[in-house]
C-alpha positions as CSV (number, residue, x, y, z in Angstrom):
1,M,228.6,-50.1,129.5
2,E,226.7,-52.5,127.3
3,R,224.8,-49.6,125.7
4,L,228.0,-47.6,125.1
5,R,229.6,-50.7,123.6
6,K,226.7,-51.0,121.1
7,I,227.1,-47.3,120.2
8,G,230.8,-47.7,119.7
9,L,230.2,-50.7,117.5
10,S,227.6,-48.9,115.5
11,A,230.0,-45.9,115.0
12,L,232.7,-48.3,113.8
13,I,230.3,-49.9,111.3
14,L,229.4,-46.5,109.9
15,F,233.1,-45.6,109.7
16,L,233.8,-48.7,107.7
17,L,231.0,-47.8,105.4
18,G,232.5,-44.4,104.8
19,Q,229.8,-42.4,106.6
20,I,231.3,-41.3,109.9
21,A,233.0,-38.2,111.0
22,F,234.8,-38.3,114.4
23,A,231.9,-36.8,116.4
24,Q,229.0,-37.9,118.5
25,T,226.6,-36.4,115.9
26,P,227.0,-37.3,112.2
27,P,227.3,-34.3,109.8
28,K,223.8,-33.4,108.5
29,P,223.4,-34.7,104.9
30,E,222.1,-32.3,102.3
31,I,218.5,-32.8,101.3
32,N,218.1,-34.1,97.8
33,P,214.7,-32.8,96.6
34,E,214.8,-34.7,93.3
35,D,215.1,-38.0,95.0
36,L,212.3,-37.2,97.5
37,I,209.9,-35.8,95.0
38,E,210.4,-38.6,92.5
39,R,210.0,-41.2,95.3
40,L,206.7,-39.7,96.4
41,F,205.4,-38.6,92.9
42,P,206.7,-40.9,90.2
43,I,204.1,-39.6,87.7
44,P,203.7,-35.9,88.1
45,E,200.3,-34.3,87.3
46,D,199.2,-30.8,86.5
47,D,196.9,-30.3,89.4
48,I,199.2,-31.1,92.4
49,D,200.4,-28.3,94.6
50,Y,204.1,-29.2,94.4
51,E,205.3,-25.9,95.7
52,S,203.6,-26.3,99.0
53,I,204.7,-29.9,99.4
54,Y,208.3,-28.9,98.5
55,E,208.1,-26.1,101.1
56,V,207.0,-28.4,103.9
57,L,209.9,-30.8,103.0
58,L,212.4,-28.0,103.3
59,Q,210.8,-26.8,106.6
60,L,211.1,-30.4,107.9
61,Y,214.8,-30.3,106.9
62,L,215.3,-26.9,108.6
63,N,213.3,-27.9,111.7
64,P,214.3,-31.6,112.3
65,I,212.4,-33.9,114.5
66,N,214.0,-34.4,118.0
67,L,213.9,-38.2,118.3
68,N,214.1,-38.0,122.1
69,R,210.9,-35.9,122.2
70,A,209.1,-37.4,119.2
71,D,205.7,-39.0,119.5
72,Y,203.9,-41.5,117.2
73,E,202.1,-38.7,115.2
74,S,205.3,-36.7,114.4
75,L,207.1,-39.8,113.1
76,Q,204.1,-41.0,111.1
77,A,203.6,-37.5,109.6
78,S,207.1,-37.5,108.2
79,Y,206.6,-40.7,106.0
80,L,210.1,-41.6,106.8
81,L,209.4,-44.9,108.7
82,N,207.0,-47.7,108.4
83,P,204.8,-48.9,111.3
84,N,207.1,-51.7,112.2
85,Q,210.1,-49.3,112.4
86,I,208.1,-46.8,114.5
87,E,207.1,-49.5,116.9
88,S,210.6,-50.8,117.1
89,F,211.9,-47.2,117.8
90,F,209.6,-46.6,120.7
91,K,210.2,-50.0,122.2
92,Y,214.0,-49.3,122.1
93,R,213.5,-45.8,123.6
94,D,211.3,-47.2,126.4
95,Q,213.9,-49.8,127.3
96,H,217.0,-47.7,127.0
97,G,215.9,-44.2,127.5
98,D,216.9,-41.2,125.4
99,L,219.3,-41.7,122.6
100,I,222.8,-40.5,123.3
101,S,224.0,-40.3,119.7
102,L,222.4,-40.7,116.2
103,Y,224.9,-43.5,115.7
104,E,222.7,-45.4,118.1
105,L,220.1,-45.8,115.4
106,Q,222.2,-48.7,114.1
107,A,221.4,-50.7,117.3
108,I,217.6,-50.4,116.8
109,P,216.0,-53.5,115.2
110,E,214.4,-53.0,111.8
111,F,216.6,-49.9,111.1
112,D,218.8,-50.8,108.1
113,L,221.4,-48.5,106.5
114,A,219.1,-47.2,103.8
115,T,216.5,-46.2,106.5
116,I,219.1,-44.4,108.5
117,E,220.4,-42.5,105.5
118,R,216.9,-41.4,104.6
119,L,216.2,-40.4,108.2
120,L,219.3,-38.4,109.0
121,P,218.6,-35.1,107.2
122,F,215.3,-34.7,109.1
123,V,216.1,-35.7,112.7
124,T,218.2,-34.5,115.6
125,L,218.9,-35.1,119.2
126,E,219.7,-31.5,120.1
127,E,217.2,-29.6,122.1
128,K,218.6,-26.1,121.3
129,N,216.6,-24.6,124.0
130,Q,217.3,-20.9,124.2
131,R,214.3,-20.0,126.4
132,T,216.6,-18.8,129.1
133,K,217.0,-15.7,127.0
134,G,214.3,-13.2,126.3
135,F,212.2,-13.5,123.1
136,W,213.5,-10.4,121.4
137,Q,217.1,-11.5,122.1
138,R,216.4,-15.0,120.7
139,L,214.8,-13.4,117.7
140,S,217.8,-11.0,117.1
141,E,220.4,-13.8,117.5
142,E,218.7,-16.6,115.5
143,E,220.9,-18.1,112.8
144,Q,218.0,-19.2,110.7
145,A,217.3,-15.7,109.5
146,Y,217.6,-15.0,105.8
147,F,216.5,-13.0,102.8
148,I,215.9,-14.6,99.4
149,F,215.7,-12.7,96.1
150,R,214.9,-14.5,92.8
151,H,214.6,-13.3,89.2
152,R,213.3,-15.4,86.4
153,R,212.7,-14.6,82.7
154,V,212.0,-16.2,79.4
155,W,214.1,-14.3,76.9
156,E,212.2,-15.0,73.7
157,Q,209.4,-12.5,73.2
158,R,205.9,-13.8,73.9
159,R,203.0,-12.4,72.0
160,G,201.6,-10.8,75.2
161,F,204.7,-8.5,75.3
162,S,204.5,-7.4,71.7
163,P,202.8,-4.1,70.6
164,A,199.0,-4.4,70.4
165,D,197.4,-4.6,67.0
166,T,194.0,-3.6,65.7
167,S,191.5,-5.9,64.0
168,S,189.4,-5.1,60.9
169,T,186.5,-4.1,63.3
170,G,188.7,-1.6,65.1
171,R,189.1,-3.7,68.3
172,I,192.5,-3.5,69.9
173,S,194.0,-6.8,70.9
174,S,194.8,-7.6,74.6
175,R,198.3,-7.6,75.8
176,Y,200.1,-8.1,79.1
177,L,200.2,-5.0,81.3
178,G,203.7,-5.6,82.8
179,D,207.2,-6.7,81.8
180,P,208.4,-10.3,81.4
181,N,210.4,-10.3,84.6
182,D,209.3,-12.7,87.4
183,L,210.4,-11.3,90.8
184,Y,210.3,-13.0,94.2
185,L,211.4,-11.7,97.6
186,R,211.2,-13.6,100.8
187,F,212.3,-13.1,104.4
188,R,212.1,-15.8,107.1
189,I,213.4,-16.1,110.7
190,Q,212.6,-19.2,112.6
191,H,213.6,-21.5,115.4
192,A,212.1,-25.0,115.8
193,R,209.3,-25.2,118.3
194,D,209.9,-21.5,119.3
195,F,208.9,-19.0,116.7
196,S,208.5,-18.3,112.9
197,L,208.2,-14.9,111.3
198,G,208.4,-14.0,107.7
199,F,206.9,-12.4,104.6
200,T,206.8,-13.3,100.9
201,L,206.4,-10.9,97.9
202,D,205.8,-12.1,94.4
203,K,205.3,-10.6,90.9
204,D,204.7,-13.0,88.0
205,A,205.9,-12.4,84.4
206,G,203.4,-10.0,82.7
207,E,202.2,-8.4,85.9
208,Q,202.8,-4.7,86.5
209,F,205.2,-3.6,89.2
210,T,203.1,-0.7,90.4
211,W,201.6,1.1,93.4
212,D,197.9,1.2,92.8
213,P,195.6,0.8,95.9
214,T,192.5,0.9,93.7
215,T,193.5,-2.6,92.3
216,R,195.2,-3.6,95.6
217,R,198.7,-3.7,94.1
218,Y,201.5,-2.4,96.2
219,G,204.6,-2.9,94.1
220,F,204.6,-6.7,94.1
221,N,201.3,-8.2,93.0
222,F,201.1,-10.7,96.0
223,F,202.1,-10.2,99.6
224,S,201.9,-12.8,102.4
225,F,202.9,-12.5,106.0
226,H,203.0,-14.8,109.1
227,F,204.0,-14.7,112.7
228,H,203.9,-17.9,114.8
229,R,204.8,-18.6,118.4
230,Y,205.1,-22.1,119.9
231,K,205.0,-23.5,123.4
232,V,204.0,-20.3,125.2
233,G,202.8,-21.6,128.5
234,K,200.0,-24.0,127.7
235,W,199.5,-22.4,124.3
236,K,201.0,-24.9,121.8
237,T,200.6,-22.5,118.8
238,L,199.8,-18.8,118.4
239,A,199.4,-17.6,114.8
240,L,198.8,-14.3,113.1
241,G,198.7,-13.5,109.4
242,D,198.6,-16.3,106.7
243,F,198.4,-19.9,107.8
244,Q,197.1,-23.3,106.9
245,A,195.6,-26.2,109.0
246,S,195.9,-30.0,108.9
247,F,193.7,-32.3,110.9
248,G,192.3,-35.8,110.5
249,Q,192.5,-37.3,107.0
250,G,192.1,-33.9,105.2
251,L,188.4,-33.9,104.7
252,V,187.9,-30.5,106.3
253,Y,191.5,-29.2,106.8
254,G,194.0,-30.8,104.4
255,A,197.0,-28.5,104.2
256,G,200.7,-29.4,104.6
257,Y,202.6,-32.5,103.6
258,T,199.7,-34.4,102.0
259,L,200.7,-37.1,99.6
260,G,198.9,-39.8,97.7
261,K,199.8,-42.3,95.0
262,G,203.5,-42.6,94.3
263,A,206.5,-44.9,94.3
264,E,206.3,-44.8,98.2
265,T,203.3,-47.0,98.0
266,V,202.5,-47.7,101.7
267,P,202.8,-44.8,104.2
268,T,201.7,-41.9,102.0
269,V,198.0,-42.9,102.0
270,R,197.6,-41.4,105.5
271,R,197.2,-37.7,106.4
272,S,198.5,-36.3,109.6
273,S,197.1,-34.0,112.3
274,V,200.0,-31.5,112.4
275,G,197.7,-28.6,113.4
276,I,198.4,-24.9,112.4
277,L,201.1,-24.3,109.9
278,P,202.7,-21.1,108.6
279,Y,201.8,-20.3,105.0
280,T,205.0,-19.3,103.2
281,A,204.4,-20.2,99.5
282,A,203.6,-17.8,96.7
283,L,200.4,-19.4,95.6
284,E,197.6,-16.9,95.9
285,F,194.9,-19.3,97.2
286,G,194.3,-22.2,99.6
287,F,195.3,-20.4,102.8
288,F,193.7,-18.6,105.8
289,R,194.4,-15.0,106.7
290,G,193.7,-14.0,110.2
291,A,194.5,-15.6,113.6
292,A,194.6,-19.1,115.1
293,A,195.6,-20.7,118.4
294,T,196.0,-24.2,119.9
295,Y,195.7,-24.7,123.7
296,E,196.9,-27.8,125.4
297,H,195.3,-29.1,128.6
298,R,196.5,-32.5,129.8
299,K,195.5,-35.0,127.0
300,W,193.4,-32.4,125.2
301,E,194.2,-29.9,122.5
302,F,191.7,-27.1,121.5
303,T,192.3,-25.2,118.2
304,A,190.3,-22.1,117.1
305,L,190.8,-20.1,113.9
306,A,189.3,-17.0,112.3
307,S,190.1,-15.8,108.8
308,Y,188.9,-12.9,106.6
309,A,190.7,-13.3,103.3
310,P,190.4,-11.7,99.8
311,R,189.7,-14.1,97.0
312,D,190.0,-13.7,93.2
313,G,187.0,-14.5,91.0
314,R,184.8,-13.4,88.2
315,T,181.5,-11.8,88.9
316,R,178.3,-11.3,86.9
317,E,175.2,-9.3,87.4
318,A,172.0,-11.1,88.4
319,L,168.5,-9.7,88.2
320,D,166.1,-10.6,91.0
321,S,162.3,-10.5,91.0
322,L,162.2,-6.9,92.3
323,E,164.2,-5.7,89.3
324,D,167.2,-5.1,91.5
325,T,170.6,-6.1,90.3
326,S,173.1,-7.8,92.5
327,S,176.6,-9.1,91.8
328,L,177.3,-12.9,91.9
329,I,180.5,-14.9,92.0
330,S,180.5,-17.0,88.8
331,S,183.9,-18.6,89.1
332,F,187.1,-18.6,91.2
333,N,190.5,-17.6,89.7
334,Q,193.1,-19.9,91.3
335,S,195.9,-19.1,88.9
336,G,197.1,-16.0,90.8
337,L,197.9,-14.3,87.5
338,H,196.9,-10.7,86.9
339,R,198.7,-9.9,83.6
340,T,195.9,-8.6,81.4
341,P,192.9,-6.2,82.1
342,S,190.6,-9.2,82.2
343,E,192.8,-11.1,84.7
344,L,193.3,-8.0,86.8
345,A,189.5,-7.6,87.0
346,T,189.3,-10.8,89.0
347,K,191.7,-9.7,91.7
348,N,190.2,-9.6,95.2
349,Q,186.6,-9.4,93.9
350,F,185.1,-10.9,97.0
351,R,185.8,-11.7,100.7
352,E,185.8,-15.1,102.4
353,L,185.1,-15.4,106.2
354,S,186.2,-18.6,107.8
355,L,185.5,-19.5,111.5
356,G,186.4,-23.0,112.7
357,G,188.4,-25.2,115.0
358,A,189.4,-28.7,116.1
359,I,189.4,-30.7,119.3
360,Q,191.9,-33.5,119.8
361,Y,192.1,-36.1,122.6
362,K,194.9,-38.6,123.3
363,P,193.7,-41.1,125.8
364,V,197.0,-43.0,125.4
365,S,200.1,-42.3,123.4
366,R,199.1,-44.7,120.6
367,A,195.6,-43.3,120.1
368,Q,194.1,-40.1,118.9
369,L,190.5,-38.9,118.6
370,G,189.4,-35.6,117.1
371,A,186.6,-33.5,115.7
372,T,186.7,-30.5,113.4
373,F,184.3,-27.7,112.3
374,L,184.6,-25.0,109.6
375,H,182.1,-22.3,108.7
376,T,182.7,-20.4,105.5
377,A,180.8,-17.4,104.3
378,F,181.2,-15.2,101.2
379,N,180.2,-11.6,100.9
380,R,178.5,-12.5,97.6
381,S,176.6,-15.5,96.5
382,W,178.6,-18.1,94.6
383,I,176.4,-19.2,91.6
384,P,178.5,-21.0,89.0
385,Q,177.3,-21.2,85.4
386,Q,174.9,-24.1,85.1
387,R,176.4,-27.2,83.4
388,R,175.4,-30.8,83.3
389,Y,178.3,-32.0,85.3
390,N,178.1,-29.4,88.1
391,Q,174.5,-29.7,89.2
392,F,175.5,-30.7,92.7
393,E,178.4,-28.3,93.2
394,F,178.2,-25.7,96.0
395,R,175.8,-22.7,95.4
396,G,175.1,-19.9,97.9
397,R,176.8,-17.6,100.4
398,D,177.9,-20.0,103.2
399,N,178.8,-23.5,104.0
400,Q,179.3,-25.5,107.2
401,L,181.4,-28.6,107.5
402,G,182.2,-30.9,110.4
403,S,184.0,-34.2,111.0
404,F,185.2,-36.9,113.4
405,Y,188.5,-38.7,113.0
406,F,190.7,-41.3,114.8
407,N,194.2,-42.8,114.7
408,Y,195.2,-46.0,116.6
409,N,198.4,-47.9,116.7
410,W,198.2,-51.6,117.7
411,K,201.4,-53.5,117.5
412,N,202.5,-53.2,113.9
413,F,199.1,-51.9,112.7
414,L,198.0,-48.3,112.3
415,F,194.3,-47.7,111.8
416,F,192.9,-44.3,110.8
417,G,189.8,-42.7,109.5
418,E,187.6,-39.6,109.2
419,S,184.0,-39.0,108.4
420,A,182.6,-35.5,107.5
421,L,179.2,-34.0,106.7
422,S,178.7,-30.7,104.8
423,A,175.6,-28.4,105.1
424,S,174.3,-29.8,101.8
425,G,173.9,-33.2,103.4
426,G,176.8,-34.6,101.5
427,N,179.1,-37.1,103.3
428,G,182.8,-37.8,102.9
429,T,184.5,-40.8,104.6
430,V,188.0,-42.3,104.6
431,I,189.0,-45.5,106.5
432,G,192.4,-47.0,106.2
433,M,195.1,-49.3,107.6
434,I,198.9,-49.4,107.3
435,S,200.7,-52.5,108.6
436,S,204.1,-54.2,108.7
437,L,203.0,-57.8,108.0
438,S,206.6,-58.9,108.6
439,P,210.0,-57.2,108.8
440,K,210.2,-57.5,105.0
441,V,206.6,-56.7,103.9
442,D,204.5,-53.6,104.4
443,F,200.9,-53.2,103.3
444,S,198.3,-50.4,103.2
445,L,194.6,-50.4,102.5
446,L,192.3,-47.4,102.1
447,W,188.6,-47.0,101.3
448,R,187.0,-43.7,100.5
449,N,183.5,-42.4,99.7
450,Y,182.9,-38.8,98.8
451,G,179.3,-37.8,97.9
452,K,178.5,-35.8,94.8
453,N,177.2,-33.0,97.0
454,F,180.0,-33.1,99.6
455,H,181.5,-29.6,99.8
456,S,184.9,-28.9,101.3
457,F,186.8,-25.8,100.3
458,Y,190.0,-26.7,102.2
459,G,189.8,-30.5,102.0
460,N,192.7,-32.4,100.5
461,A,191.9,-36.0,101.3
462,F,193.2,-39.0,99.4
463,A,191.5,-39.0,96.0
464,E,191.9,-39.6,92.3
465,S,190.3,-36.2,91.6
466,T,191.7,-32.9,92.7
467,R,189.0,-32.6,95.4
468,P,187.2,-35.0,97.7
469,I,183.8,-35.0,95.8
470,N,181.9,-37.5,93.6
471,E,184.2,-40.4,94.1
472,R,184.4,-43.9,95.6
473,G,187.5,-46.1,95.6
474,V,189.7,-48.7,97.2
475,Y,193.5,-48.5,97.2
476,M,196.0,-51.2,98.1
477,G,199.7,-50.7,98.5
478,L,202.6,-53.1,99.0
479,E,206.3,-52.9,99.7
480,V,208.5,-56.0,99.8
481,R,212.2,-56.1,100.7
482,P,213.4,-59.7,100.0
483,D,217.0,-58.7,101.0
484,K,219.0,-55.5,101.7
485,N,219.6,-54.8,97.9
486,W,216.2,-55.4,96.4
487,K,212.9,-53.7,97.0
488,L,209.5,-54.0,95.2
489,N,206.8,-51.3,95.5
490,A,203.3,-51.7,94.0
491,Y,199.8,-50.4,94.3
492,Y,196.4,-50.9,92.7
493,D,193.6,-48.3,92.9
494,F,190.1,-48.9,91.7
495,F,187.8,-45.8,91.6
496,R,184.2,-44.9,90.6
497,F,182.7,-41.5,89.8
498,P,178.9,-41.9,90.6
499,W,178.0,-38.6,88.8
500,L,179.2,-36.6,85.8
501,R,182.5,-34.8,85.7
502,F,184.2,-32.2,83.7
503,R,184.8,-33.6,80.2
504,L,182.8,-36.7,81.1
505,Y,179.0,-36.6,80.9
506,N,178.2,-40.0,82.4
507,P,179.0,-42.0,85.6
508,S,182.2,-44.0,85.1
509,T,184.8,-46.3,86.7
510,G,188.6,-46.4,86.3
511,Y,191.8,-48.0,87.7
512,E,195.4,-47.3,88.2
513,W,198.4,-49.5,89.1
514,L,202.1,-49.0,89.5
515,T,205.0,-51.3,90.2
516,R,208.7,-50.4,90.8
517,L,211.6,-52.8,91.3
518,S,214.7,-51.2,92.8
519,Y,218.2,-52.6,93.1
520,R,220.8,-50.9,95.4
521,P,223.8,-53.1,96.0
522,S,225.8,-50.2,97.4
523,R,225.6,-46.5,98.4
524,T,227.2,-45.6,95.0
525,L,224.7,-47.4,92.7
526,N,221.0,-47.4,92.5
527,A,218.8,-48.7,89.7
528,F,215.1,-49.2,89.2
529,V,212.5,-50.0,86.6
530,Q,209.0,-48.7,86.9
531,F,205.7,-49.3,85.1
532,R,202.3,-47.6,85.5
533,E,199.0,-47.8,83.9
534,E,195.8,-45.7,84.3
535,Q,192.4,-46.0,82.7
536,K,189.6,-43.4,82.8
537,D,186.7,-42.4,80.7
538,R,186.6,-39.2,78.7
539,N,184.1,-37.6,76.4
540,L,184.6,-38.2,72.7
541,P,185.4,-35.0,70.6
542,D,182.4,-33.0,69.6
543,L,181.7,-33.7,66.0
544,N,178.6,-31.4,65.8
545,E,176.3,-34.3,66.0
546,P,173.5,-34.4,68.5
547,A,174.6,-37.6,70.3
548,T,178.4,-36.9,70.3
549,P,178.6,-34.7,73.5
550,Y,177.0,-37.5,75.6
551,R,179.3,-40.3,74.4
552,S,182.5,-41.3,76.2
553,Q,185.3,-43.8,75.8
554,A,188.1,-45.1,78.0
555,I,191.5,-43.5,77.7
556,R,194.4,-45.7,78.8
557,R,197.8,-44.3,79.6
558,R,200.9,-46.5,80.2
559,T,204.3,-45.2,81.2
560,G,207.7,-46.9,81.8
561,L,210.9,-45.6,83.4
562,L,214.4,-47.1,83.5
563,N,216.8,-45.4,85.9
564,L,220.4,-45.7,86.8
565,D,222.2,-43.6,89.5
566,V,225.9,-43.9,89.9
567,Q,228.2,-42.0,92.4
568,L,231.4,-42.2,90.3
569,T,233.5,-40.4,92.9
570,K,233.0,-38.4,96.1
571,N,232.3,-35.3,94.0
572,L,230.8,-36.6,90.8
573,F,227.3,-38.1,90.4
574,T,225.6,-39.3,87.2
575,R,221.9,-40.2,86.5
576,S,220.7,-41.8,83.3
577,R,217.1,-42.6,82.5
578,I,214.7,-43.5,79.8
579,W,211.0,-42.6,79.8
580,W,208.3,-44.2,77.6
581,T,204.6,-43.5,77.4
582,G,201.7,-44.9,75.4
583,V,198.1,-43.7,75.2
584,D,195.1,-45.4,73.7
585,F,191.9,-43.5,73.1
586,G,189.3,-45.3,71.0
587,S,191.0,-46.2,67.7
588,N,193.8,-43.6,68.2
589,S,197.1,-44.5,69.7
590,S,200.1,-42.3,70.5
591,N,203.5,-42.8,72.0
592,G,206.3,-40.8,73.6
593,F,210.0,-41.3,74.3
594,M,212.5,-39.4,76.3
595,I,216.2,-39.9,77.2
596,I,217.8,-38.0,80.0
597,Q,221.4,-37.7,81.1
598,D,222.3,-35.8,84.3
599,L,225.7,-34.9,85.8
600,R,226.5,-33.3,89.1
601,F,229.9,-32.2,90.3
602,A,230.3,-30.6,93.8
603,R,233.1,-29.2,95.9
604,E,233.1,-27.5,99.2
605,K,231.9,-24.0,98.1
606,W,230.3,-24.7,94.8
607,K,228.2,-27.2,92.9
608,I,227.3,-27.6,89.2
609,T,224.4,-29.7,87.9
610,G,223.6,-30.2,84.2
611,R,221.1,-32.1,82.0
612,Y,220.8,-33.0,78.4
613,A,217.6,-34.7,77.2
614,L,216.0,-35.7,73.9
615,F,212.2,-36.2,73.6
616,D,209.8,-37.4,70.9
617,T,206.1,-37.7,71.5
618,D,203.2,-38.0,69.0
619,D,200.8,-35.6,70.7
620,F,200.0,-33.8,74.0
621,D,198.2,-36.8,75.4
622,S,201.5,-38.8,75.3
623,R,203.5,-35.9,77.0
624,I,206.2,-36.8,79.5
625,Y,206.8,-35.0,82.8
626,A,210.4,-34.8,84.1
627,F,211.5,-33.3,87.4
628,E,214.3,-30.8,87.0
629,N,216.8,-29.4,89.5
630,H,216.3,-25.8,90.1
631,V,217.5,-22.9,92.4
632,L,216.6,-23.0,96.1
633,W,212.8,-22.9,96.9
634,T,211.9,-23.2,93.3
635,F,210.1,-26.1,91.6
636,S,210.1,-27.3,88.1
637,I,208.3,-30.3,86.5
638,P,207.7,-29.3,82.9
639,A,205.7,-31.4,80.4
640,F,207.4,-32.3,77.1
641,S,205.5,-33.0,73.9
642,G,206.5,-33.0,70.3
643,Q,210.1,-33.4,69.2
644,G,213.2,-31.6,70.5
645,Q,216.0,-31.3,73.0
646,R,216.2,-29.9,76.5
647,Y,219.3,-28.9,78.4
648,Y,220.0,-26.8,81.5
649,L,223.0,-25.9,83.7
650,L,222.6,-25.0,87.4
651,G,225.4,-23.5,89.4
652,E,225.6,-22.8,93.1
653,Y,228.4,-20.8,94.8
654,D,229.1,-19.5,98.3
655,L,230.2,-15.9,97.8
656,S,230.7,-15.6,101.6
657,R,229.6,-17.3,104.8
658,K,226.4,-15.3,104.6
659,L,225.7,-15.1,100.9
660,R,225.1,-17.9,98.4
661,L,224.5,-17.5,94.7
662,Y,222.4,-19.7,92.4
663,F,222.2,-19.3,88.6
664,R,220.3,-21.5,86.1
665,F,220.3,-21.5,82.3
666,A,217.7,-23.7,80.5
667,R,216.7,-24.0,76.9
668,T,214.2,-26.2,74.9
669,T,214.6,-26.4,71.2
670,F,211.9,-28.0,69.1
671,T,212.5,-29.7,65.7
672,D,208.8,-30.1,64.7
673,R,207.5,-26.5,65.0
674,E,208.2,-22.9,64.3
675,K,205.8,-21.6,67.0
676,I,205.7,-22.5,70.7
677,S,202.5,-22.3,72.8
678,S,199.5,-20.2,71.8
679,G,197.5,-17.1,72.6
680,L,199.5,-14.5,74.5
681,Q,202.1,-17.1,75.5
682,E,202.9,-17.7,71.9
683,I,206.6,-17.5,70.9
684,Q,207.5,-17.2,67.2
685,G,210.4,-19.6,66.8
686,S,211.5,-23.0,67.7
687,R,213.3,-22.4,71.0
688,Q,212.6,-21.1,74.5
689,T,215.3,-19.9,76.9
690,E,214.9,-19.2,80.6
691,T,217.3,-18.0,83.2
692,T,216.9,-17.9,87.0
693,L,219.1,-15.9,89.4
694,L,218.7,-16.4,93.2
695,L,220.6,-14.8,96.1
696,R,220.2,-16.1,99.7
697,Y,221.6,-13.9,102.5
698,Y,221.8,-15.0,106.1
699,L,221.6,-12.1,108.6
700,N,223.3,-13.7,111.7
701,R,226.0,-16.0,110.3
């Protein structure tokens, strides 16, 4: 009775706050990808795989965590709770048993209203166990079965789509082979912890829509397929087709929801061992193609994988000592673009064989030990063009990589780490800690050391660089909540590059810090101010002097952001923000400024989102990235430089119970130029207009 009284009191509190429907389970809130992405990535970068991260966020939304079955790893992997809240949740569940209602979250110590609001879209108490039916019947009746078709196009003509011209020497200029339409088709049918089946087809703008087996093009330029089964006897996962893997701290297998430095300064430094994941994105690299399986035996998990995947790259002929020629891989092509004859010549030029696995052991619920191994072999030798900065990069036909990792929860502390060794003798190590020092203070600390000859093709560990190689560093993160309305997030990261890097011909050091002060007095108002500074070394421009290519200087970037969100009415939301950026490089300084106004109006069957923005930056170094709302399963964080305006309008409408329509119109108009971009992407004119149309059709609704 006491427990039911608490649940009733919690429900009453939620009702008074305007959040409750008269049911045991609150209505599932819609996911807001903009809030999530900007919380995790306050300063977007060019080299982050946002599409894959966005995909995992959506899959977490569609496959919520069952709180009555969740373990430490699944809650930690979501980045939704801090160690103190996780400890408090399991203590409450151990004392009172399974949760009866999600309203009961109000009764758990350390769970405030903001935490519960953030948690609700991604959790459930429903088991939804349909295993009493046969597999094919479950497959045919599953509600989460849908088709998605998307069309995108830039309407101003790019140079690549214009008629070819001839130079004075008689050489015909290169042009795109296909039309300017970007086409995407996707099918997915899935049920949480039961099965997932789907395929993805993609054709980028400029690529031909053609059937040509000689160039491995079958209509669409890219095709991906996966089929996963879960919990089949003692088999935790069975996977065929395209998949990814995540174990340890990402030194060997680093796919999935892997985050780093952002406004969420404490929990995101840690990676999670979520195992084998379906690959459903349209990026044409970074995944395995073959089969994988995970077998459970008491406290042990054994994972094995095998992959034989095509890879894009450029080749060159090499002459050996016996006067025989052989073909070498000189570089990878990770853009996935095959628009010109030159780009098409890189498609599927070599094969990559991957054999590997992982072993995990849980002696107790709070601890996890594991080991990984991955063997990678190419059907041609990979010999990149020799440069000063890449002397220790991988060269050869095959690579082996292995690691040991651990996680351990002790009270309000989470300790984690991984150490790996590649066949070259290079070592990579990550050791970290996340702690709730008090109910109002969270802290994280991470140390990493990646050797200049550490080679990991699928690693995605915490790093300043895009790969875990040639880097040492220490990161400290802090979150302070002095009361329910205020929150302070901050981090400081110091890093060192022991060897040369691209655009940097000497060892160097750098740092980065961020602080964000947030104020949320009510559910309808949220304001924050944020500052960030980063300093790295970069080569000085080549002035055709002998010493110039070997000289470098620090480049310092500073950014500021002022944000105000107001929910004016139940249906009307507004967001106002001001961006500022400043860059110092030697004696040169540049600045940028951007003002953004967003409006969103929603009703039961439709929603309209709009933006108007003005920007003014001195150069490309002072560019400003701004996340934009887009159609479903589509990501957009464009960079703005120069002077001009940007506006877009996004509409969503339910045509029927099964069919939803999305349409987006966006335009950028520059006031400081009569030409946009360069090369084959060049547009003659001062504006660029893009439209996107998406249809989502559910089969069984």
